[in-house]
Each structure stands twice: as C-alpha cells, then as structure tokens.
N, C-alpha and C positions, 0 to 999 in steps of 0.2 A: 545625480540623485536617482535619476529614471533609471540609468544603466545598473546602478547598483541593486534597485528594486526588482529590476527585472532578473539581474542574475539571482538574487536571493530567491525569487519565484522559481527559477528554473531549479535551484538547489532543492528547494523544498519539494517540488514535482518529482525529482529523481529520488529523495529519500522516500517519498510515500511510496514510490513504485517499488522501491528495494524493500520497504517494510511490508509491503501487500505480497511480494513474493516471498518473504522469509515465513510471513504469517501462514501462507498458503502452504508452503513447505513443511512448516511446524505442525500446524493444524491440519493433518491431511484427513484423518477420520471426521466422521461426522459432517458429511458435505450435503446430506439430505435435510431439507428444513422439517419436512413432516415425516417422522416413521411410524410405522405401524406399531400399535401397542402390545 
C-alpha cells in the first residue's frame, strides 16, 4: 500500500511538472502580472 501510494505520488508530481512545462510553453505571452494601461 505504502509503495503504491508513493508511486502514485511520484507519478502525480511528474505529471504536474509536465503540465507546468506544457502550459508555460503554450502560454508564453502574458508573463507580466501588471501591465501598464
């Protein structure tokens, strides 16, 4: 059980990192939070 949970956690972290990279690559523009009007 513990091993399976740890494995699931690792997979989740890997997927989250992949999604972050994908989102960063897809949403390249609009990196500034506050833009002058």
